[in-house]
C-alpha angles and dihedrals in degrees: 000000000000115000137173129182128204105231138184091019135137085264090070099031105045124072123216098026112171108242091211091056091051091048090050091052092049091049091050089056090048088053093046089057090048093237125154122230106226095170135019115180147126120267112235092222090052107047112204094018124135110222126186134193109204128193135186103232110296095325117127118258136065134230113204128206124188126186114187110186094188091061094030087235132150116184133176117196148161121211116225093247090055100047112131132159095257096053094042089054093044104043097081099043090044091050090047090052090053090047091051091048091054096036094247142114133251119245124187110235123214 
């Protein structure tokens, strides 16, 4: 699995962030990268989270983004069974764009 987390950002430092504003910012970055949202849901193990499955056209592979307001966490990942060239090349620049949007830094997560 490849995973990056946006750290030291306004997501973790500011109180009272509007979840809808954060979601709008995330979706703007998704649009800038010309990705298609194929699923938007809440993960059962992360109540209140906003979880996306992103695809590049009809090409195989998925890039996942999870924002969990309760933990002030924003993670971008690719599961091993969904690794493809396009998402492996895109995960870091996409994560960096989110980090820039929220005035944070990207940290690989193991």
